[in-house]
N, C-alpha and C positions, 0 to 999 in steps of 0.2 A: 495380528492385524487381519481384519476381514477383507475380502476381495470386493473392490468396487462398491462400497456400502450405499452409495446414492443411486445405484441403478444405472442411469445413463442410457443413451441410445444403443441400439443393437449394432454397434461397430466392433469389428474384431479388435481386441485389445492387444495389438502387436505393433512392433516397429517393422516397417516394410519399405524397402527402398527399391523402386523399379526404374528410376532414372537418377541421374546426377541431381544434386540439390543446388539451385532450383532446376526443375525440369523444363522442357521446351515450352509447354503451355504457360507455365508461370513466367518464363522469360518473355514470352510474347505479351502477356498481361502487364508485365513490368514496363515494357516499352510503351504500351498504351498509357500507363500511369504517368510516365515521364512527360507525355504530350498533353495530358488532361488535368493533372493534379499539380498544384503549386509546389515548386521546388523545395520550399521550406518544410514540407511534410516528409520526413525521412522514413525509411523502411529498413529495419534491422535484418530481417530474414525474408526475402521476397518470394516466398512460396504462397500461392493464392489458395485459400482454404475453401473447400466445398462442404465439409462436414467435420464435426468435432464432438467428442463426448468421452466420458470415462477419463482416460489419461492420454488420449491421442488427438491429433489434428490431422485430417486427411486433405491433401492438396489436389489441385486440378489434374495433376499428372498421375494420380493414384498412389503417391507416396503416403505412408502413415508414419508420422513423427511423434515421438514421446514428448508430451507437453510438460515442461518444467518452468513455465512462465505464467500460466493462468491469465493471459491477457494483462499482465502486470497486477496480479493479485485480485483480479475481478471475478473470475469464474471459480471461486473457491469451492462451491458445491458441485461444480461440473459445468461444462458448456451448454448442456441441455438437460438439466436435472428434471426428472419427471414432474414433480410438484410445480416447479417453476414454469415449465412448458404448458402444463394444463391450466394454471392460473392465468397466464398471459393470454392463451387462446380464448378462455372464457371472458376475460375482460375486453379483449378486442371485439368480440361479438356483441358485447353490451354497449360500450362507447369508448372512444379513444381519448377524448379531451372535452372538458368544459371550461377549464381554468378554475382552480379552487377558490380564487379570490372573487369570482363572479357567481358561479353556482356550484357550491361544494359537494363533496361526495364522501362516503364513509371510509373508503380505502385510505385516504390521507390521515384521517383521525385514528384509524386502527394502527397505522405505521407509527404515528406519534406515540400512541399508548404503548406499543410494543417496545419502542426505543426507551421510553421513560422507565419501563419495567426492567429491561435487561442491561442498561448501561450502569457503570459503577455508582454505588451510593444508593441509600434508601430515602433520600430527601425528596421533597416535592419538586417535580421537574416539568419542563415544557420542551417541546421540539418544534422545529421549523424545517421544511424540506426544500431542497434546491436541486440543481442539475448535475453539478460536478464538485469534486473536492476543492478546487480552487475557489469556486463561488461560495462554498460553505465556509472555508477559512476566512474569506473576505468578510462575510456576514458575521462570523464569530467576533471579528475585530470590531465591526460596527456595533454589535450588541455590547461588547465590553466597554467601548467608548461611551455609549449612551448611558450605561450603568454607573461608571466611575466619574464621568465628566472630565476625563483626562484623555490625552492624545497619544502618548508614546507607547510603542510596542517593542518588546524584547524578544529576539529570536536567537538562534544558535549557529555556530560554525557547522558547516556541512549540511545545513537544513535544505529541504525542498518542500515548498508549500503550494506551488502552482505557477501558472503562466499569465495570469491577469496582471495589471500594472502593480497593484499592491502586493500580490503574492510573489511576483518577480523580485520586488524589493526585499521581501522576506526570505527569498531563496538565496543560497550562498554561491552556487556555482555559476560562473559566467557563461561558458559554452556548454551546451547550445542554448541555454535558457534565457540569458539576459543580454548577450552581446548585440549591440547596435539598436536596442529597443528602449533606451532611456530617453528623457529623464524619468526616474522612478518616484513613487510616492515617498513623502517625507515621514519623519518621526518613526523610523524603523532603526533599531539598534541591535548590534550583534554581540553575543556573549560566548565565551569558550564552552564547548561541550565536554562531557566526560567521554573520553575515547581510550579505553583501557589499553589497546594495543600500542598506542603512541603516547601514553601518559606517564610512562616510567614509574609505575607503582603508586600513582595518585589514586586514593580510594574515593568512593562516591561522596562521602561527606566533605572531604577536602576539595574535590572538584566542584561541588555545589558552592562552597565558600568562595572559591575563585570566581565562579560565575556571578554570584551575588555581589562580590566586591566590585566587579566591572560595572554591573548594572547600577549600583548605588552611586558610584563615582561619576559615571558617564551620563546617566539619565536622571537618577533620583527617584526613589519610590513614590514620592508625592506627585510625580509627573507621569507615572506609568499606569496605563490602562490594563495591560495584559502581558503575560509571559506565554509564548506559544512554542510548544515543543512536540516533536514526534517521540513517543516513548521508546521506539526503536526506529532509528532513521532509515529511510527508504533509499531514495536516489543517492543520498550521501554516503552509502556504503554498508547498509544493514548494521550500523553501529549500535551495540547494546550498551547503554551507560552502565557504569559500575553500580553495584547494589548500594542503595541509599541516596543516590544522586536525585532521582525524581521525587522521593518523599521529602527530602530537604528543601527542594525548590518549592514544592507545593506548600510546605509549612511556612516558608518565608512569605509566599504570596498571601496566605491567609492572615499572617501577622501584619501585613502592610496594605490590606484591602486591594490587592492586585488580583485580577481575574486570571486564574491558571487554566489555560486552554490546552487540551491534549489533542493533537492532530493524529487521529487514528485512521486516516484515509486508507493507508496500506496495511496497517496492523490489525484492523478490526475484524469482527465476525469469524472468530475461531482460528484465524490464520496462525497465531503464535502459540497455540496450545492452551490459551485461555480465551474466553469470549472477547475480551479486549486486553491489549498489552498492559494497560495500567493495572489490571487485576493481579499480575505477577508479584507486585509489591504492595498491593492493597491501596494504591493511590486513587483518590476520588477527585477527579478534576471538577472545576466549577462549570466548564463547558467542554464537551467532547464533540469533535468533528468526525463524521463518518462518510464514506462513499465507497467506491470500488466494489468490495465484496457484498455490499448491502443488498443488491438486487440481481445478482446472477448474470450481469451483462447489460441490464437495462440502465439508462442514465438516471441516477438518483444520488442525492447526498443529503446530509442532515447536520444540524446543530442541535444538540440536546444539552440541557443544563438546569442549574438552579432556577426555580420559578421566578425569584425576585430579580435575577439578572436577565433572564430571557424576556421578562415582561417590561423591561426598561424602555425599549423603543416605542414610539407612538404608533397608534393604529394606522396601518398603511405604510409604515416604514420598512417592513420586511415583505418579501414576496418575489414574484416573477411569473411570467406567463406560463412557463412549463413546469415550474417547481412543484414536485409531488404529482407528476403526471399519473393518471389512474392505472395505466398499464405497468409503469415502474413500481407503483405501490403494491399492485397485486403480486408482482415478482418478489418484492421485498418480504411480504408476509409469508410467501412460500419458502423463501430462503431461510428465514428465521425458524419456521416450522421444520424444515429439513435439518438444520443444525441441531435443534433440540431433540427431535424424535429419533435421529439416526446417530446420535453420539459423536458428532463431528469434532467437538473439542478434544475428546479422547483420541480420535483418529489423527488429529493434527499432532498431538504429543507423540503418538506411535511413529508417525512419519518422521518427526524430528529426531527421535531416538535412533531410528535406522540410518537416517542421513548423517547424523553427527558421528555415529560409530564408523561408517564407511569413509566419510571425508577425513576423519581423524586418522584412520589407517593409511589413507593416501598421503596425508601430511607427514606421517612418520617416515615415509620413504622418499619424500620430496621436499628439500629445504627451501624451495621457492614458495611454498605455502606458509605465509607468515602467521596466519590465524584462521581457524575455523570458528565461526560464530553464528549466532541467531537463536531463534526459539521456534519450536514447532515446525510447521511447514514453511518457514521463512528463514532459510539457511544461506550462508555465503562463505566463500574463501577469499582472503586478501592475499594477493600475489606480490612478491617482493624479490629483489635481487638476493641470492643466497647469502645468509650470514648478516643480513642488514634489515632495516625497515624501509629501505628505498623502494618506492612503488615501481612495479614493472607493468606498465600499461600495454607495451608491445606483446608481452607474453599473454596477457589477458585477452587481447584481440585474437591472437593466434589460437588459443585454446577454444575460444568461443566459435571461431570459424571452423575449427576441426570438429567441434561438437555438432554444429549445424550440418556439416557435410555427412556426418554419421547419423543424422536423423534425430537429434536432440534439440529441442527448443530451449535454449538457455539465454539468460540476459546478463548484461554487465552493468556496473554502476560504480559509484564512488567519486569523490572529489578529484582523485588522482587517476581515475579510469582504470583501476587495478583490482576490481572486485568482481568475481563471478557470483551471481546470485541465483537461488533456486526457489521457485514458488510453485510447486506442483499442486494441482487441484486435489482436494481431499477425496475425490472420487477415483483417483488413480489406483489400480489394483497393485497388489504387492509384487507380483512377478514383473510387472512393467517398470516399477520403480527400481527394483533390484537390477534389471537389465540396464536401465539408464546409468546406474552407478557403476556397473561393470564396464560399460562403454566408456564412461568418463575416466575410470581408473586407467584403462588402456591408452586413452588420449594423453593423459599426463605422462605416461611412460614413453609415448612416441613423439611428444612435442618438446 
């Protein structure tokens, strides 16, 4: 694996702890946050960042932490990748906004053309740009409803699709996403997911039949506008469905004129070792939703799909003031160029191979690791009580806290709160990733 292939800023690529985590300056800033920012906005690791790049984030106290989170899979090409930084600076100097619906600009069109080219399938496509993953998911449902003239939407156990009213209804987990925020949008139905670790040998085809049976009995294909699924679940626990599950669902959708929507907000743009997670099994969705890694940290999202479906809404029915902002579009074009020119799909595979080998070795010595799973630079471990599949959320919290104290930015997830997830930027150098895994291995021994 090459060292820091995307260049990045001239920050020392090292883990450096000069204070406790968080340090005194970060603690002071956190106190200010408490009095200025709404309580509902949580902070997992209150170190206040002043610089980031390559595989590190540097805080206000001078600590340099190894980044295994990428801002939740956003800074896949790095926090300040050279092409992205240059493209953004050039666009800011030209203009920051006109609103594409009022006086358009070529950046929006170029991003749409690029998405139509790189997303799965060679069919005629159209794209529309938005600000966030949740907004794009909601608009994908709107498009599917306009096309099918149906209302119902099927989603899955453990799903996460966003924080808007409709996407909260589509999301499975109550806390912290849904609790106290209802009532939610109607006509959303939930089907069982393929979850190999907890499925007792149910293969992908059988899991798909189980899901379809629930959908047909509880909803009816003739009422269903869309099936919406994350090819690899994100907040739900980095669950990789059994092989064959996604293709079988997509085939059923085609046979019943139901729109198959892939939510690739967290899995897209090289993260899983393919450009999109659907590519691992050759699944071609009718609509694909992207965000997060699309623009290197700038707010941008998209829905891309079959032209006849995308063109169903009436003129003026899709859009938004900031959707496809010119600065974000410039960043997205630079991200795509970086991924393609610097071989970042292969880089994600190499990172995944290294992480899987090391995490599996840790698992062999620790019965609390029920499963190591994921693809590419999207890896996770599910933590359980030894000898069982009983989730151990307390252990997960303790391990995450220990990692944070040792200068590793790691995230947790999962319906049961018992999954440690790892999303390193593809710009992380080898020596830094290896050090992070060394530290993690010692933390497992000590906790």
